[in-house]
N, C-alpha and C positions, 0 to 999 in steps of 0.2 A: 543716342546719348541726349539728356534732358538737362534744362537747367538748372536742376542741383545740384548733378554730377559736374556740372562744368566750376560751377561756382567752388567746389571744395578744389580744385586742382590750380595750384599756386603755380605759376610761372616765373622764373629768375633767368635775365639773359643777358650780355653783353657786349659791350660793342670796344672792337679791336682799336686801340687808338694807332692804325700805322702809322709810318710817315709821310704817305700818300695821300692821308683822309686826313687834314687839317683845319676843316671849317665845321660850325656849327652845321650846316645843314646836311654834311656827312653823318653826323650823328640823327638825326631827326631821318634821313632817309633810310640809314640802317633801321635804323625801330620798327621804320613801316616796313622794310623787309622782311624782317622778324616775323611782323604783324599777319603777312601777306600768306606764309608759311606757314602760320601756327595755322590759318584757317583759311585752305585752299578753297574752300567751296564758298565762302562768303556768308555762311548759314549763321554766324555766331559771331557778333561783334564784342569782344571780351579784350579791354585795354591789356598790357603786361603788368604783371602785379609790381615786380623790381627790376629796374633796368640800371645798368653799371656798367662804368669806364673799365676795362678788363687793366690794365695797366697803364701807370704815366709814357707820354712819352717825351722827348727831349725838348719840344715846342708847343705850339696849340693849345696848350692844355685848359686855358680859360676858353678857348674855344668851344671844344669839349664839354666846358661846364654849361655854358651858354647853351648848346644841344641840349644837354638831358633837361635844360630849364623849358628849353621850347616844345620836349616831347611832353614833358608834365603840362605843362599851358593850353594844348593840344588837346588833351585828354588819352594819349597814345598809351600812357604807363600811369598807374597809382601810386608808384614811389620812385625815386632816383637814391644810386648809391655809385661808388666808387669799389676799386678794388687793389692792394699794394698800393697803398698810398700810406706816407708817411707824418709825424705830429705836424708838419710846418703843412705838408699839403692837403692833409685832413682842413686843418684849421680855416686853410684858406678858400678850400671849396664850399663849407662850409658856411664861411661868410659870406660869400658871392651869391649863393641857393637862398640865404636868409635875407639879402636886399630885395627879394622877388618874391619873397612869402612863402617860398619854399623848402622844406625840410630835405637835411640829408641823411636820408633812411638807414645809413649801413657803408660799411667799410670792411672788405670780403680779405683777410689777412691769416697766412699761415702762421699757425700759433699750434702746438703739441707739446706733449712731455721730453721731446727730442728738439723744439725749437721753442725756448722762451722768449727771444729776444722781443717781443712785443711789452711783455710784461715787464720787464727790464727798463728799458727807454721811455716809459710813460706812455707810450701809444696806446695803450688798451685806457688808460687810466685819461688821456684826455677825451678816446670818444663817449667814454663815461659821461665826462665833465659837459658835452655837446649833445649827449642824448641821441648819440648815433650807434647801432647795434653791430656789434664787431660778430662775424662769420667765421667760423675758425676756420681753414678750408687745412687739408691732409692732417686730421688729430689725428690720425693712425700712423703718422709717420709715415706713408709709404710699405705699411704692413709689418714696419720693424716694431710697432705697439702689438700686435696681436699674439707674441708668442711663437710663432714661428719659424724663426730663424735664428740660429745658433751657430757656433763653431763648424759643426757637422752639417749643417742644414743651412748652404746660401741661397741667396737668390742670384738667377742670373740678370745678363743685359747691365745697365748703367748702375742698378741697384749695388751692384759688385763691392763698387767704389764705396761705397754708404759702410756697408759690411765691413769692409776692411776697418775704413775709421773707430767702427761701434767695437768689432770683434777681436783688431789686432792691434789698436792703438799703444800708447805707453802704458797703459796699465795692461793690456792684456784682453779687453775686454770685462774686467770684474767690475766695473760700475755699473756697465751696461747690463750685466747677469743681475748684479743687485736691483738693481730698477726692477728690472723683470719678476724676480721674487719680491716684490714688494707688492707688484702691482698683484701678483699670486693671491700673496697673504690679505690684502685688500678684498681682490676677489670673494675668498672664502671665508669673507663677514659678511655676505647678502647670495643666498641661495640662488644658482644657476646664473650666477652674473659671470660672465667672461672679462677675460683682457681687454679688448676692444670695447666694452662695457668700461670699464674703469678709466681707459683714456678720454673716450669719448664724455664720460661723467667730467675728468678732471677741465676740461676745456670748459664745461659749463658751470663747474664750481668757480673758474675766474669770471663770471658775468657774460660769457660768450655763448653763441650760438653754434655749435657744431654742425660742420657738415658733412659727414664721413662718405667716402664713396661704397659702392655694393655692385657685387657681380654675377650675385646670386640672389633668390628669394630667401635663403637660409638668412644671407648677412643682412637684408631688408627688414629682416623680422629681429633680428640680433640687435640691430642700430636701434630701432624702435623700443623696443622692449628697455633699453638702457635708461629710457625717461621712466622710469616705473620706478627706480630708485637713485637716491643720491648719497653723495661721499657726504661721512661725517669730517668737522674741522680736522677732527687728528687724523682722519685717513688725508686727506689734503697734505697737512704735514707731515707726513711722513713721504708721500708722493713727492713734494717740492725737496724733502734733503736728497733725498734719493736722484730725482733728476738732475739737480745743478751739480753731480759728480762727474755726469756723463760726457764724453767729450763730443763738442759742438762737430756735425756729420755733414752741416753747411751755415754759412754764415753770410751776412745782410754784402758786407763788402763783396763776395765773389757773386752776390746775384744777380742775373742777365736786366735786371731791372733798367730804366734810369736813375740815376738819383739825384740829377740837378735841371730843373730849364734852361736852356744855355741863356733863353732872351732875358726873363725874368730875374732869373737866379733862387728861385723858389727852390729848397731843396724839396724833392720831390716823392724819396723811399728811403726808408730807415732801416726797415725791417720785415 
């Protein structure tokens, strides 16, 4: 491995804000441990490109932000971010870091054609206002936007409950089917395009950076190929109109993330 190859690789990792890790130094220690695992032989000294707080905690959130700042100031990381932070929490951490001259690089949140809440409650707009990149996770909605599931072909495990909402709800799945058909129509406008690429490019059209999962080389190549084309404004409007009618398979209220810091009363999660 040469230095040029190493520089091409960008690594993002996260600190799990678990209840027993509540000090700024815990964030630093975890970062150093990650660096040690990434560099077991000590031959390459490369800071982590993006270090994030994985999710809000019920307390000690400001200590975590101090920990991020310490990692940045010590040169352990090139950029810092958060994940699953709501409007108020994003503003608060941005202000805290800015006071030390450190930019908040990103907020990684769930967003897809089947999970539009960050667009509807202003979170994406706030991130744009603060120049914080939005990283959209689960842009394929656990595979439901790839076209592989319908009434006859359903997922197993926990996703069965999601299928029931989308395919057996009050509308008997008609709105979900309409969305999938709209995605097929849009894909047909772009030679070789797939439904997953349509889903990924919809999140790009909203000014976010999608991070779709991939279990095979084929899926990796398919995801990358989405960058070769973009949706038109008319196509985005068609997808928006279809997606808003689909029943929500998940809501912020039912998410397991901590909603509020019990000490500061800061609202931490909203979508």
